KOLDREN-929229 format. One record per residue (C-alpha): residue in one letter; x, y, z negated. Coordinates in steps of 0.1 Angstrom, whole numbers, padded with zeros to 4 digits, always signed. Layout:
% residues N
AXYZ/...
% end
This chain:
% residues 174
M+0401-0208+0187/R+0418-0189+0215/Q+0433-0206+0246/A+0448-0193+0278/I+0461-0201+0313/I+0490-0186+0332/F+0492-0190+0369/K+0511-0177+0399/S+0491-0156+0424/P+0502-0138+0456/W+0503-0107+0434/G+0525-0122+0407/W+0521-0142+0375/I+0487-0136+0358/G+0473-0147+0324/I+0438-0151+0312/S+0427-0160+0277/E+0394-0168+0261/T+0377-0172+0227/T+0346-0193+0220/K+0326-0161+0230/G+0341-0155+0264/I+0371-0142+0283/D+0390-0118+0260/A+0421-0108+0278/L+0436-0105+0313/V+0473-0098+0319/L+0479-0080+0352/P+0504-0095+0376/K+0539-0096+0362/A+0572-0107+0377/S+0576-0137+0353/R+0556-0163+0334/R+0575-0153+0303/D+0563-0117+0306/V+0527-0128+0308/L+0530-0152+0278/S+0546-0124+0258/E+0518-0099+0266/L+0491-0125+0258/R+0507-0129+0224/L+0503-0166+0225/S+0527-0195+0219/E+0534-0221+0246/A+0514-0245+0225/E+0482-0224+0229/L+0483-0226+0267/V+0459-0250+0284/K+0482-0276+0300/N+0462-0302+0318/R+0425-0295+0316/K+0415-0259+0319/S+0382-0250+0303/P+0354-0244+0328/R+0353-0207+0319/L+0391-0202+0324/Q+0389-0221+0357/K+0360-0199+0368/A+0378-0168+0358/Q+0409-0178+0377/T+0389-0187+0408/Q+0370-0154+0407/L+0402-0133+0401/V+0421-0150+0429/S+0391-0144+0453/Y+0390-0108+0442/L+0427-0102+0448/A+0423-0119+0483/G+0395-0094+0491/T+0367-0119+0492/R+0350-0111+0459/R+0337-0078+0447/S+0324-0085+0412/F+0328-0109+0383/D+0303-0131+0367/L+0319-0141+0334/P+0310-0141+0298/L+0333-0116+0280/D+0344-0112+0244/I+0350-0075+0238/S+0347-0078+0200/Q+0383-0068+0195/G+0375-0032+0205/T+0360-0005+0183/M+0323+0004+0188/F+0334+0034+0210/Q+0357+0013+0231/Q+0330-0013+0236/K+0306+0014+0248/V+0332+0027+0272/W+0340-0008+0285/Q+0303-0015+0291/V+0301+0017+0312/L+0332+0007+0332/R+0315-0027+0340/R+0288-0007+0358/I+0312+0010+0382/S+0307-0008+0415/Y+0334-0021+0438/G+0344+0006+0462/R+0334+0035+0439/L+0355+0059+0419/R+0344+0077+0387/S+0362+0103+0366/Y+0370+0101+0329/R+0345+0129+0325/W+0318+0109+0342/V+0323+0080+0318/A+0325+0104+0288/I+0291+0119+0297/R+0276+0084+0296/V+0290+0076+0262/G+0282+0109+0244/G+0294+0140+0262/K+0321+0154+0284/Q+0341+0165+0253/Y+0350+0128+0249/A+0370+0126+0281/R+0403+0122+0263/A+0389+0096+0239/V+0375+0078+0270/G+0410+0078+0285/N+0423+0061+0254/A+0396+0035+0254/V+0402+0029+0291/G+0439+0024+0284/A+0431-0001+0257/N+0409-0022+0280/P+0420-0058+0274/M+0406-0071+0307/P+0417-0048+0336/I+0402-0057+0369/I+0373-0077+0353/I+0364-0045+0334/P+0373-0023+0363/C+0393+0006+0346/H+0413+0011+0379/R+0382+0027+0393/V+0385+0056+0368/V+0405+0086+0381/A+0411+0122+0369/H+0384+0148+0374/D+0406+0167+0399/A+0407+0136+0422/S+0442+0126+0412/L+0451+0090+0403/G+0451+0093+0365/G+0468+0066+0345/F+0467+0028+0344/S+0479+0003+0318/G+0493-0019+0346/G+0513+0009+0362/L+0504+0033+0390/P+0517+0011+0418/T+0493-0017+0407/K+0464+0009+0405/R+0472+0021+0440/R+0472-0015+0453/L+0438-0022+0437/L+0423+0010+0450/T+0437+0002+0485/L+0422-0033+0483/E+0388-0017+0475/G+0392+0010+0502/T+0391+0039+0478/L+0426+0052+0476/V+0420+0074+0506/E+0393+0093+0486/L+0419+0107+0463/R+0438+0140+0469/P+0468+0130+0490/S+0493+0150+0470/R+0480+0135+0438/T+0482+0098+0445/
% end
């Protein structure tokens, strides 16, 4: 069974869902609640109305603290079973990138099999179902440019600014 919460944060509307195994999706801040519900691919009936599960409550609290700049890591059980074995391997590597650090797609690729997999790593990073919790925003291009981000480059810039790392990128490339 899958359930979810949607809540308003200072950054916008956010959604988090879980399975019995753990958190399985995070929808980055959107302008409307409806946009989040659509991206979660859930019906209104599947949302937790009155009593949030302890796990969803913990995820919401940790995420709000992170966005406020008072938390640097997440301590949540995750369900990454929807990914391929390669994606899961990439997502595990991403989880080891510390707050305030940047890594390149090539750096990740070397850790999952070789630098020749950098493009495949980019695809796996783009398929990350839990951005921020699995910190794909900390992955940038090898030439120190911003790279891509499933939540859009303005959100990536904002996250990197929050963590103090945007200044490490080449100014003409951000």
